[in-house]
SERO-4910 file (N, C-alpha, C, O; in steps of 0.05 Angstrom, whole numbers):
BEGIN
 pado doro    nc1    nc2    nc3   cac1   cac2   cac3    cc1    cc2    cc3    oc1    oc2    oc3
  Met    A     16    -27     -1      2      0     -2     17     19     -1     37     18     14
  Thr    A     11     46    -19     28     67    -17     24     89      0      0     94      4
  Ser    A     40    103     10     29    124     27     20    153     12     25    161    -11
  Val    A      6    163     30     -7    188     18      6    216     26     14    221     49
  Ser    A      7    232      8     21    258     18      1    282     10     -5    289    -13
  Phe    A     -7    292     33    -24    317     32    -24    327     58    -18    313     77
  Cys    A    -30    352     61    -35    366     83    -67    367     89    -83    375     72
  Arg    A    -73    358    111    -99    355    125   -110    379    144   -101    386    166
  Arg    A   -133    391    130   -144    408    148   -152    398    174   -164    376    177
  Ser    A   -143    419    200   -148    407    225   -172    406    233   -186    426    228
  Gly    A   -186    383    249   -210    385    256   -233    373    234   -256    366    240
  Ala    A   -219    372    204   -232    362    189   -247    337    189   -236    316    197
  Asn    A   -278    337    177   -289    313    184   -288    295    159   -281    304    137
  Arg    A   -297    267    162   -288    249    146   -310    247    122   -312    227    108
  Phe    A   -327    270    119   -344    269     94   -333    283     72   -334    307     68
  Arg    A   -321    263     55   -308    273     27   -321    275      4   -341    261      3
  Gln    A   -316    286    -15   -329    285    -38   -326    260    -51   -309    245    -42
  Val    A   -341    250    -75   -340    223    -88   -318    217   -107   -315    196   -118
  Ala    A   -299    242   -113   -272    241   -122   -258    219   -105   -254    197   -116
  Ser    A   -249    223    -75   -237    209    -62   -252    181    -59   -237    161    -62
  Phe    A   -273    175    -54   -286    149    -60   -281    140    -85   -275    116    -87
  Val    A   -283    151   -103   -275    134   -127   -245    122   -136   -237    101   -146
  Phe    A   -232    146   -129   -203    137   -121   -200    114   -105   -184     97   -113
  Ala    A   -215    111    -81   -209     92    -63   -216     65    -71   -203     45    -64
  Ile    A   -237     63    -86   -247     34    -98   -242     33   -127   -252     16   -142
  Gly    A   -227     49   -135   -228     43   -170   -205     46   -176   -206     40   -200
  Leu    A   -180     53   -171   -159     59   -182   -137     31   -177   -121     25   -195
  Ala    A   -138     19   -152   -125      1   -148   -132    -25   -158   -156    -29   -163
  Ala    A   -112    -47   -164   -128    -69   -173   -142    -84   -157   -135    -92   -135
  Pro    A   -167    -91   -170   -190   -100   -152   -195   -128   -145   -214   -142   -152
  Thr    A   -178   -132   -132   -180   -163   -120   -199   -163    -96   -203   -143    -82
  Ala    A   -212   -190    -94   -232   -185    -78   -231   -182    -50   -250   -173    -38
  Ser    A   -203   -189    -35   -199   -183    -11   -195   -160     -8   -203   -152     13
  Arg    A   -181   -137    -28   -178   -113    -23   -201    -98    -24   -203    -80     -7
  Leu    A   -219   -100    -43   -243    -89    -49   -263    -87    -22   -273    -68    -10
  Met    A   -267   -117    -17   -286   -125      7   -275   -111     32   -292   -100     46
  Ala    A   -250   -108     38   -236    -97     63   -234    -66     67   -242    -53     86
  Gln    A   -221    -56     44   -205    -32     44   -227     -2     55   -249      1     45
  Thr    A   -219     13     71   -233     35     80   -219     57     75   -232     77     69
  Asn    A   -196     57     76   -175     78     80   -152     81     60   -131     92     68
  Val    A   -156     73     36   -132     66     20   -123     90      5   -138    110      7
  Pro    A    -96     92    -12    -87    117    -19   -113    124    -41   -132    110    -49
  Pro    A   -103    154    -44   -131    163    -65   -117    162    -91   -135    167   -108
  Val    A    -98    159   -100    -91    163   -128    -65    140   -130    -42    148   -133
  Pro    A    -73    108   -128    -54     91   -135    -40     94   -162    -43    114   -175
  Ser    A    -24     73   -170    -15     67   -195    -27     69   -218    -51     67   -213
  Ala    A    -23     72   -246    -38     71   -266    -45     34   -269    -29     15   -264
  Pro    A    -73     31   -278    -74      3   -284    -59    -11   -305    -49      0   -325
  Pro    A    -56    -43   -297    -38    -56   -315    -45    -58   -345    -70    -58   -348
  Ala    A    -35    -60   -364    -40    -62   -390    -58    -83   -395    -55   -104   -381
  Ala    A    -78    -82   -414   -101   -106   -417    -85   -129   -430    -66   -125   -445
  Thr    A    -94   -150   -424    -85   -180   -441   -111   -187   -444   -131   -174   -437
  Ser    A   -111   -213   -457   -129   -228   -465   -151   -239   -443   -173   -248   -451
  Val    A   -144   -236   -417   -158   -247   -392   -178   -231   -392   -176   -206   -393
  Glu    A   -200   -243   -391   -227   -221   -382   -238   -235   -354   -237   -260   -351
  Pro    A   -248   -213   -334   -261   -227   -307   -286   -235   -315   -297   -222   -333
  Val    A   -299   -254   -304   -321   -265   -311   -336   -265   -286   -327   -275   -265
  Phe    A   -362   -250   -289   -378   -239   -270   -406   -261   -267   -416   -268   -288
  Pro    A   -417   -270   -242   -441   -288   -243   -462   -271   -259   -462   -246   -263
  Lys    A   -483   -290   -269   -508   -280   -278   -526   -268   -261   -536   -281   -243
  Thr    A   -531   -245   -264   -547   -227   -245   -575   -243   -245   -586   -255   -264
  Asp    A   -586   -238   -217   -612   -247   -215   -637   -229   -207   -638   -216   -186
  Pro    A   -655   -228   -224   -674   -203   -220   -689   -203   -194   -705   -184   -190
  Ser    A   -686   -224   -176   -692   -222   -154   -680   -208   -134   -691   -203   -112
  Asp    A   -652   -199   -142   -639   -184   -127   -639   -152   -130   -623   -136   -120
  Phe    A   -663   -145   -148   -666   -119   -150   -691   -112   -137   -712   -111   -150
  Thr    A   -690   -108   -115   -717   -106   -102   -727    -74   -101   -750    -67   -102
  Ala    A   -705    -57    -97   -716    -30    -91   -724    -12   -106   -709    -12   -125
  Asp    A   -742      6   -110   -749     23   -126   -734     42   -140   -738     48   -164
  Ser    A   -717     53   -123   -691     71   -133   -674     66   -115   -681     59    -93
  Pro    A   -642     70   -124   -636     82   -152   -649     56   -175   -656     34   -167
  Thr    A   -651     62   -200   -649     40   -219   -623     31   -223   -604     42   -212
  Lys    A   -620      7   -241   -594     -1   -251   -585     18   -271   -562     16   -280
  Glu    A   -598     33   -277   -588     52   -302   -582     70   -288   -560     78   -297
  Gln    A   -588     85   -267   -578    107   -250   -550     98   -233   -533    115   -231
  Val    A   -547     78   -225   -524     65   -216   -499     66   -238   -476     76   -235
  Glu    A   -510     52   -260   -488     49   -286   -476     78   -292   -453     85   -298
  Gly    A   -501     94   -289   -492    126   -296   -473    134   -282   -452    143   -291
  Phe    A   -481    132   -252   -456    148   -236   -428    129   -236   -406    139   -229
  Leu    A   -429    104   -244   -401     92   -248   -390    100   -270   -366    106   -271
  Arg    A   -408    103   -292   -396    105   -316   -382    143   -317   -361    149   -329
  Ala    A   -396    160   -303   -381    184   -296   -361    185   -275   -349    207   -272
  Ser    A   -354    163   -259   -336    162   -245   -311    143   -254   -287    147   -248
  Trp    A   -318    129   -265   -297    106   -280   -293    110   -309   -274     98   -320
  Gly    A   -307    124   -323   -309    121   -357   -279    130   -366   -268    122   -387
  Tyr    A   -268    146   -349   -235    150   -367   -223    125   -369   -212    121   -390
  Asp    A   -222    103   -348   -211     79   -348   -221     55   -364   -237     39   -354
  Thr    A   -209     53   -391   -224     37   -409   -217      5   -398   -231    -14   -405
  Asn    A   -196      4   -380   -188    -22   -371   -206    -37   -346   -201    -59   -336
  Arg    A   -231    -16   -337   -244    -27   -317   -270    -39   -328   -281    -29   -348
  Val    A   -280    -60   -315   -302    -69   -325   -322    -73   -298   -311    -73   -276
  Tyr    A   -344    -77   -299   -361    -79   -280   -392    -86   -283   -406    -80   -303
  Glu    A   -399    -99   -260   -429   -106   -266   -447    -99   -238   -440   -108   -217
  Val    A   -467    -87   -240   -488    -81   -222   -499   -105   -210   -516   -115   -223
  Ala    A   -494   -116   -190   -503   -140   -178   -530   -141   -167   -545   -160   -170
  Arg    A   -536   -117   -151   -557   -123   -130   -567    -87   -125   -552    -67   -128
  Ile    A   -588    -87   -119   -599    -62   -113   -625    -70    -92   -647    -74   -102
  Leu    A   -621    -72    -67   -633    -84    -51   -654    -64    -29   -643    -45    -17
  Lys    A   -676    -70    -26   -690    -52     -9   -675    -61     25   -664    -82     31
  Thr    A   -678    -39     40   -665    -43     68   -696    -39     88   -719    -34     81
  Asp    A   -686    -42    111   -711    -37    132   -719    -14    134   -741    -10    144
  Val    A   -703      8    125   -707     38    124   -720     45    100   -706     44     79
  Pro    A   -743     53     99   -759     67     70   -741     87     56   -732    108     66
  Gly    A   -737     79     32   -720     95     11   -693     94     15   -679    111      5
  Val    A   -680     72     33   -657     67     36   -654     41     22   -668     21     26
  Ser    A   -626     45     -1   -623     21    -16   -594     14    -15   -575     30    -15
  Asn    A   -592    -18    -13   -563    -28    -16   -552    -38    -41   -560    -58    -54
  Val    A   -532    -23    -45   -524    -32    -77   -493    -46    -77   -473    -38    -65
  Ile    A   -494    -65    -91   -470    -76    -95   -461    -82   -124   -477    -92   -140
  Val    A   -436    -74   -131   -424    -75   -157   -402    -91   -156   -386    -92   -137
  Leu    A   -402   -108   -179   -379   -129   -179   -354   -114   -201   -359   -104   -223
  Val    A   -331   -115   -191   -312   -100   -204   -291   -116   -217   -282   -133   -202
  Gly    A   -283   -114   -237   -258   -127   -248   -244   -106   -271   -254    -86   -281
  Glu    A   -216   -118   -275   -203   -106   -295   -193   -120   -322   -189   -145   -323
  Lys    A   -191   -108   -341   -183   -124   -365   -154   -132   -358   -138   -116   -349
  Gly    A   -149   -158   -363   -127   -168   -359   -119   -178   -333    -96   -182   -325
  Arg    A   -138   -181   -323   -140   -193   -288   -166   -215   -287   -188   -209   -296
  Lys    A   -160   -242   -274   -183   -254   -270   -196   -250   -249   -219   -256   -248
  Glu    A   -181   -238   -224   -193   -228   -204   -220   -209   -203   -220   -189   -217
  Thr    A   -237   -214   -189   -260   -193   -182   -264   -186   -157   -260   -204   -141
  Gly    A   -269   -168   -149   -278   -159   -122   -310   -139   -122   -323   -130   -142
  Ala    A   -315   -136    -98   -341   -128    -96   -344    -97    -85   -329    -89    -66
  Leu    A   -362    -82    -96   -360    -52    -77   -387    -49    -68   -405    -51    -85
  Gln    A   -391    -45    -46   -421    -44    -33   -425    -13    -22   -407      0     -9
  Phe    A   -446     -4    -27   -449     22    -13   -488     28    -12   -503     16    -27
  Ile    A   -494     46      7   -519     51      8   -523     79      1   -508     98      6
  Val    A   -548     79    -13   -563    103    -29   -579    111     -7   -590     94      7
  Leu    A   -582    138     -1   -599    149     16   -625    162      0   -625    169    -24
  Pro    A   -649    165     20   -672    173      6   -669    194    -16   -683    192    -37
  Asp    A   -655    209    -12   -657    235    -29   -642    226    -61   -640    242    -80
  Gly    A   -637    207    -62   -623    195    -86   -596    215    -97   -590    213   -120
  Lys    A   -583    231    -81   -564    244    -86   -542    244    -68   -522    259    -70
  His    A   -547    227    -48   -522    214    -36   -522    192    -28   -544    181    -25
  Leu    A   -492    174    -21   -491    146    -14   -474    150     12   -461    171     16
  Val    A   -476    128     28   -459    120     45   -434    100     37   -438     82     20
  Ala    A   -415    104     46   -399     80     40   -375     84     64   -373    101     82
  Gly    A   -358     60     58   -332     55     79   -340     39    103   -363     32    108
  Gly    A   -317     32    119   -325     11    137   -326     25    162   -346     39    168
  Gln    A   -303     21    180   -295     35    207   -306     66    204   -321     77    220
  Gln    A   -295     77    182   -299    108    179   -320    107    156   -313     95    136
  Leu    A   -344    119    159   -364    123    144   -365    146    131   -361    167    144
  Glu    A   -369    145    103   -368    171     84   -394    177     71   -406    159     60
  Ile    A   -403    203     73   -427    212     57   -420    229     32   -412    252     33
  Leu    A   -426    215     11   -416    224    -11   -442    230    -34   -465    222    -34
  Pro    A   -429    247    -54   -457    256    -70   -459    226    -91   -441    210    -92
  Phe    A   -482    223   -104   -491    202   -117   -509    212   -141   -525    231   -138
  Gly    A   -504    197   -166   -529    203   -190   -513    199   -209   -490    193   -206
  Glu    A   -527    203   -236   -516    196   -258   -494    225   -265   -475    222   -279
  His    A   -500    249   -252   -481    270   -262   -474    274   -230   -490    288   -217
  Pro    A   -454    266   -216   -448    271   -188   -426    295   -184   -424    305   -162
  Tyr    A   -413    302   -200   -397    321   -198   -412    354   -213   -398    374   -218
  Ala    A   -441    353   -218   -447    374   -233   -454    401   -211   -452    425   -217
  Glu    A   -464    391   -185   -467    414   -167   -437    429   -160   -436    453   -160
  Asn    A   -418    415   -155   -390    424   -152   -384    441   -175   -375    463   -172
  Arg    A   -390    431   -201   -383    442   -219   -390    470   -226   -375    488   -235
  Thr    A   -417    472   -219   -432    495   -217   -432    512   -198   -446    532   -199
  Ser    A   -413    506   -176   -408    526   -157   -381    536   -163   -376    558   -155
  Leu    A   -363    523   -175   -338    530   -180   -332    549   -205   -312    563   -209
  Val    A   -357    547   -224   -360    563   -246   -364    593   -236   -353    613   -246
  Ala    A   -381    592   -215   -391    615   -207   -367    627   -181   -364    651   -176
  Arg    A   -358    613   -172   -347    622   -152   -314    618   -145   -304    627   -125
  Ala    A   -302    606   -165   -274    601   -163   -267    630   -177   -269    631   -201
  Asn    A   -262    647   -167   -250    675   -180   -220    683   -170   -212    706   -167
  Gly    A   -206    662   -166   -177    668   -160   -159    676   -184   -170    678   -205
  Pro    A   -135    680   -182   -115    680   -205   -122    659   -225   -129    638   -215
  Ser    A   -120    660   -252   -125    643   -268   -105    645   -288    -89    664   -290
  Ser    A   -106    622   -306    -86    623   -331    -98    599   -352   -115    582   -346
  Gly    A    -85    603   -376    -97    582   -395   -121    596   -412   -122    620   -413
  Gly    A   -141    580   -424   -165    584   -437   -180    602   -419   -178    599   -395
  Ala    A   -200    626   -432   -218    635   -422   -247    615   -418   -262    620   -399
  Ser    A   -251    598   -433   -277    581   -433   -270    563   -403   -248    555   -396
  Lys    A   -293    561   -390   -291    539   -368   -305    519   -372   -319    509   -354
  Asp    A   -306    507   -399   -316    486   -412   -296    459   -390   -303    441   -375
  Leu    A   -274    470   -398   -255    449   -380   -245    467   -359   -231    486   -366
  Glu    A   -249    464   -335   -239    485   -315   -226    465   -289   -238    451   -274
  Ile    A   -197    470   -289   -180    459   -269   -179    477   -244   -172    501   -247
  Val    A   -183    470   -224   -184    492   -199   -163    472   -174   -165    449   -166
  Glu    A   -146    491   -168   -127    478   -146   -130    494   -115   -127    517   -109
  Phe    A   -136    479   -103   -133    490    -73   -114    482    -61   -109    458    -59
  Ala    A    -95    505    -49    -70    500    -43    -60    518    -21    -70    540    -19
  Asp    A    -44    511     -4    -34    529     21     -7    527     13      4    506      7
  Phe    A      6    553     14     31    561      6     52    547     29     76    543     23
  Gln    A     43    542     50     62    535     73     61    496     72     76    481     83
  Cys    A     37    488     55     38    459     58     60    447     36     60    451     12
  Pro    A     78    433     50     98    424     40     94    404      8    110    403    -11
  His    A     66    389     14     60    374     -9     45    388    -33     41    377    -55
  Cys    A     39    412    -26     35    431    -44     54    439    -65     51    439    -89
  Lys    A     74    446    -49    100    454    -67    112    431    -80    127    436    -99
  Glu    A    108    404    -74    115    380    -85     98    372   -109    104    357   -127
  Ala    A     78    386   -105     52    377   -130     59    400   -153     51    394   -176
  Gln    A     72    425   -148     75    446   -170     82    434   -198     71    442   -218
  Pro    A    103    410   -200    113    405   -230     86    385   -239     82    380   -263
  Thr    A     73    376   -224     48    360   -235     29    386   -243     20    387   -266
  Ile    A     24    403   -228      6    425   -242     17    435   -271      2    436   -291
  Gln    A     43    441   -270     56    451   -295     53    428   -320     49    435   -344
  Lys    A     54    408   -314     52    382   -337     25    387   -343     20    390   -367
  Ile    A      4    390   -322    -25    390   -332    -29    416   -348    -49    414   -363
  Leu    A    -17    441   -349    -22    464   -358    -10    464   -386    -20    476   -405
  Thr    A     17    445   -384     30    446   -413      6    424   -435     -2    429   -458
  Asp    A      2    403   -421    -14    390   -433    -40    389   -443    -50    373   -458
  Phe    A    -51    412   -428    -86    425   -432    -79    453   -434    -81    467   -414
  Pro    A    -71    460   -453    -65    493   -452    -90    509   -452    -90    532   -443
  Asn    A   -114    495   -463   -138    507   -466   -153    505   -440   -175    515   -440
  Ala    A   -144    493   -419   -159    488   -394   -160    514   -382   -141    530   -388
  His    A   -181    522   -365   -183    548   -348   -174    542   -323   -189    532   -306
  Phe    A   -150    547   -317   -137    539   -286   -141    563   -269   -137    587   -275
  Val    A   -150    554   -245   -150    574   -231   -140    565   -197   -147    545   -183
  Phe    A   -121    590   -188   -112    584   -165   -132    595   -141   -138    618   -140
  Glu    A   -142    573   -122   -151    581    -99   -137    577    -69   -124    557    -64
  Asn    A   -139    593    -55   -121    590    -23   -140    578     -7   -164    583     -2
  Phe    A   -124    561     -1   -141    544     25   -120    546     48   -108    525     52
  Pro    A   -115    564     63    -93    564     85   -104    548    109   -127    550    119
  Leu    A    -84    531    116    -95    509    139    -86    526    162    -68    544    162
  Ala    A   -101    517    183   -102    529    210    -74    524    224    -63    540    239
  Gln    A    -66    498    217    -36    490    227    -13    505    215      9    502    226
  His    A    -15    520    195      6    534    185      5    562    188     -8    577    173
  Pro    A     18    571    208     17    601    223     21    621    201     10    643    203
  Gln    A     38    615    180     43    634    155     26    635    130     26    653    112
  Ala    A     11    611    131     -5    604    109    -29    627    102    -31    632     77
  Phe    A    -44    640    116    -56    662    113    -43    682    105    -50    689     82
  Arg    A    -24    696    117     -9    713    107     -1    717     80     -4    737     66
  Ser    A     11    689     74     20    685     44      1    690     23      4    704      2
  Ala    A    -26    671     34    -46    678     14    -56    713     12    -66    725     -7
  Ala    A    -51    722     39    -63    752     33    -43    768     12    -49    785     -4
  Tyr    A    -22    758     17      1    775     -1     -4    771    -32     -3    789    -48
  Gly    A    -10    744    -37    -16    732    -61    -43    747    -75    -42    756    -98
  Val    A    -65    749    -59    -83    764    -67    -75    795    -78    -81    805    -99
  Cys    A    -62    803    -59    -51    838    -67    -34    836    -91    -34    855   -108
  Val    A    -19    814    -93      1    818   -118    -19    816   -140    -17    833   -158
  Ala    A    -39    795   -141    -52    791   -163    -72    820   -175    -75    828   -198
  Lys    A    -83    830   -148    -95    853   -149    -80    876   -164    -93    885   -183
  Leu    A    -55    886   -159    -38    901   -166    -21    896   -188    -11    915   -199
  Gly    A    -15    867   -196      0    862   -224    -12    844   -239     -3    839   -262
  Gly    A    -32    833   -229    -50    814   -251    -43    787   -248    -26    781   -231
  Asn    A    -53    771   -261    -46    741   -260    -20    732   -264    -10    717   -248
  Lys    A     -8    740   -286     23    735   -291     42    739   -262     59    724   -252
  Ala    A     32    763   -253     54    770   -228     39    751   -203     51    746   -182
  Phe    A     18    742   -207     10    724   -181     24    695   -187     32    681   -168
  Phe    A     27    686   -210     40    662   -211     68    665   -207     78    647   -193
  Asp    A     83    685   -217    112    691   -209    113    694   -181    132    682   -171
  Tyr    A     96    707   -163     99    701   -136     96    678   -124    109    672   -103
  Ala    A     75    660   -138     65    632   -117     91    617   -128    100    601   -112
  Ser    A    103    620   -152    128    605   -154    151    608   -134    163    589   -125
  Ala    A    154    634   -128    176    637   -116    170    636    -83    190    634    -67
  Val    A    144    637    -73    145    628    -51    145    596    -44    158    588    -25
  Phe    A    131    580    -61    135    550    -61    168    548    -61    180    533    -45
  Glu    A    179    566    -81    210    554    -79    222    560    -54    240    544    -47
  Gly    A    216    580    -39    228    593    -16    212    584      9    216    596     30
  Gln    A    194    564      9    175    554     28    190    549     58    181    554     80
  Ala    A    214    539     53    230    538     83    231    559     96    233    557    121
  Gly    A    231    587     84    236    614    105    211    616    116    209    631    135
  Leu    A    189    604    109    161    610    125    161    596    146    140    588    155
  Ala    A    183    590    159    185    570    185    183    591    208    177    582    230
  Thr    A    187    618    208    193    635    229    178    663    215    172    667    192
  Asp    A    174    678    238    158    706    224    177    726    211    169    739    192
  Asp    A    198    728    220    225    747    204    230    729    176    234    740    155
  Gly    A    230    701    179    234    690    152    213    693    131    215    694    107
  Ala    A    193    693    146    169    696    123    169    719    113    163    721     90
  Thr    A    177    744    130    172    769    117    196    768     96    191    775     73
  Leu    A    220    762    103    242    762     77    229    742     56    227    753     35
  Thr    A    223    724     56    214    702     38    191    713     24    190    709      0
  Leu    A    169    730     36    146    738     22    151    764      8    138    770    -12
  Asn    A    173    782     20    181    806      9    200    799    -20    200    811    -41
  Ser    A    211    780    -13    231    769    -39    210    759    -64    217    764    -87
  Ala    A    192    748    -60    174    736    -75    153    762    -88    144    760   -111
  Val    A    149    780    -74    133    805    -86    149    820   -100    139    835   -117
  Thr    A    177    818    -97    197    836   -118    200    818   -142    201    829   -164
  Lys    A    202    793   -141    206    778   -166    182    778   -185    184    772   -209
  Ala    A    160    786   -174    132    792   -182    132    816   -190    109    824   -196
  Gly    A    150    834   -193    153    863   -206    135    880   -187    124    899   -196
  Gln    A    131    873   -158    109    889   -146    125    901   -122    147    892   -116
  Asp    A    112    922   -107    124    938    -83    119    927    -61     95    929    -55
  Pro    A    135    914    -44    136    900    -20    112    915      2     94    903     14
  Asp    A    119    944      2    110    958     16     79    959     11     61    954     28
  Lys    A     75    966    -14     49    968    -18     32    942    -15      8    943     -7
  Val    A     45    919    -23     30    890    -12     26    887      9      3    879     14
  Glu    A     45    892     31     41    888     56     14    909     64     -5    900     77
  Ala    A     15    927     57     -7    949     63    -37    933     58    -55    929     74
  Cys    A    -35    926     35    -61    919     19    -65    893     32    -89    888     36
  Ser    A    -45    871     43    -55    850     56    -66    855     84    -76    835     95
  Lys    A    -66    873     95    -78    880    123   -109    890    117   -125    891    136
  Thr    A   -116    896     95   -144    909     92   -169    886     97   -168    862     92
  Pro    A   -186    897    107   -212    877    108   -219    866     80   -229    844     80
  Glu    A   -216    877     59   -226    868     36   -211    844     27   -223    825     17
  Thr    A   -174    845     31   -162    827     25   -173    800     44   -180    780     32
  Lys    A   -174    801     71   -183    784     85   -209    769     72   -209    745     67
  Ala    A   -225    782     69   -253    772     59   -245    759     28   -260    741     20
  Thr    A   -229    766     16   -224    752    -13   -208    723      1   -218    702     -9
  Val    A   -190    719     18   -181    697     27   -201    682     41   -203    659     34
  Asp    A   -214    690     59   -234    673     73   -258    664     51   -269    642     55
  Ala    A   -266    677     32   -283    668     11   -271    643     -3   -285    623     -8
  Ser    A   -245    645     -8   -234    625    -21   -233    602     -5   -239    580    -16
  Ala    A   -226    604     21   -228    583     41   -260    569     47   -265    546     52
  Gln    A   -276    587     46   -306    576     53   -315    563     22   -335    548     21
  Leu    A   -304    568      4   -311    550    -22   -300    523    -20   -315    504    -24
  Ala    A   -275    520    -13   -261    498     -8   -275    480     15   -279    456     11
  Lys    A   -284    494     40   -302    481     56   -331    467     47   -338    444     49
  Asp    A   -342    488     37   -365    479     23   -371    458      3   -392    447     -1
  Leu    A   -345    455    -12   -343    433    -29   -331    406     -8   -327    385    -19
  Ser    A   -327    408     17   -320    387     29   -286    383     21   -274    361     19
  Val    A   -275    404     18   -243    395      8   -229    397     38   -229    418     51
  Asn    A   -218    375     48   -201    378     70   -179    367     73   -170    356     93
  Gln    A   -168    371     44   -134    368     46   -120    382     25   -131    386      3
  Thr    A    -99    389     28    -87    403      5    -57    386      0    -44    374     17
  Pro    A    -52    389    -28    -67    400    -47    -86    382    -60    -83    357    -60
  Thr    A   -110    398    -75   -132    382    -86   -141    395   -107   -146    420   -105
  Leu    A   -145    380   -132   -153    401   -154   -181    389   -158   -190    368   -148
  Ala    A   -195    407   -174   -221    401   -183   -225    400   -211   -218    420   -224
  Ile    A   -235    378   -223   -228    380   -254   -259    376   -262   -270    355   -259
  Asn    A   -271    401   -273   -301    405   -275   -313    396   -251   -329    378   -255
  Gly    A   -309    403   -226   -320    396   -203   -317    368   -192   -330    360   -173
  Arg    A   -297    351   -206   -286    329   -196   -266    330   -180   -244    338   -189
  Leu    A   -270    320   -146   -241    327   -135   -225    308   -131   -231    285   -125
  Val    A   -200    318   -136   -179    294   -140   -155    304   -122   -139    320   -131
  Pro    A   -152    293    -90   -129    297    -78   -105    287    -95   -105    266   -108
  Leu    A    -82    305    -92    -59    299   -112    -39    288    -91    -19    302    -90
  Gly    A    -40    271    -76    -22    260    -57    -16    237    -75    -35    224    -85
  Asn    A     12    231    -81     19    213   -100      6    208   -121      4    184   -127
  Ala    A     -5    226   -138    -16    216   -160      1    209   -181     24    217   -185
  Asp    A    -14    190   -194      0    183   -214     -8    199   -246    -32    199   -253
  Tyr    A      8    207   -259      5    231   -283    -10    221   -300    -30    232   -307
  Asn    A     -4    198   -308    -17    182   -333    -48    179   -328    -65    182   -346
  Val    A    -57    171   -297    -80    173   -293    -99    197   -290   -123    197   -295
  Leu    A    -84    217   -282    -94    244   -281    -97    254   -311   -118    265   -318
  Lys    A    -77    251   -326    -85    258   -355   -109    249   -369   -124    262   -385
  Gln    A   -110    221   -361   -136    200   -372   -161    215   -361   -180    220   -376
  Met    A   -161    223   -336   -184    231   -327   -195    263   -336   -218    271   -341
  Ile    A   -170    276   -336   -175    307   -349   -190    302   -380   -211    313   -387
  Thr    A   -175    286   -395   -184    283   -423   -212    271   -427   -227    278   -445
  Tyr    A   -219    250   -404   -246    243   -405   -262    260   -401   -280    265   -418
  His    A   -261    275   -376   -280    297   -370   -279    324   -397   -300    337   -402
  Ala    A   -260    328   -406   -258    343   -429   -275    340   -450   -283    359   -463
  Ser    A   -281    313   -456   -293    304   -477   -324    299   -470   -341    296   -488
  Asn    A   -329    298   -449   -356    285   -442   -374    305   -427   -399    305   -427
  Asp    A   -356    324   -412   -381    342   -393   -391    361   -408   -410    372   -396
  Gly    A   -386    370   -429   -402    390   -446   -396    415   -435   -378    415   -418
  Pro    A   -408    438   -442   -407    466   -438   -409    472   -407   -426    458   -395
  Ala    A   -398    487   -394   -400    499   -372   -433    512   -371   -444    520   -392
  Lys    A   -447    513   -348   -469    525   -347   -466    549   -329   -486    563   -325
***
């Protein structure tokens, strides 16, 4: 099992968005023992193995195993297609949709396999009466979005509210939002991955959103300086500033070191440190940083760095770049225009 690299928000609850759930159940090789037992697995394992002539074999479904009125088999398949469609090696079969003793609550079981492997596993989750959420997990239960378009509400919120510094294309039909903390070491580690994404998807609308974590004493100040650099110098100045802050991140360990590091980054971005410092202390700047952090919380982002790909939340700890690229390509081709 691979280790996961991220900075978690202090006091964050365990209710995560469906992206984390899909990674947990979806990208590792789905052997029966792992899929039945796993509850806290790496969010982004390695890319699946190349396909061979071997195919998993699922037992024939029994109509008596579909006793619930909702969701329908087609709705579950739509959910899985939205979540797994990027991976052409994955195969699955909705095996059961059963009524429970609680009105409107259904028990769903999906058999899962991968081309090139005989082993299969089982995924089980509970769909709630609203038809928009599911409950999954073992010792730590998670409440997650469900439906044929599970990322649509997130996408709508991000199109309307992700107003941070941006680069790339003007169209939000493919929008990639990064939630990051300047003092989070894993956010610094993720920057080469971000740059690869921007190179491979130059038409994507990329947005940086501040999510300063409480356990990082210089994170809010760094974010406030960034807001002011963007206000005074525009998007390019901001990204020059961000690159310099991440590069000099070790200097944020102390108050004096942070002052030197941030002022140096401001200068590299072509801005006046005194003007930026004054701007960073205004209520307007604080409100801008707070709004960015609130957006992250409203989406249930609880770790940095996290990407939102057309609303699909993807924790970047140990992300396999080829998998990310497949996922972005899939959403770019299938999500349709932003609304």
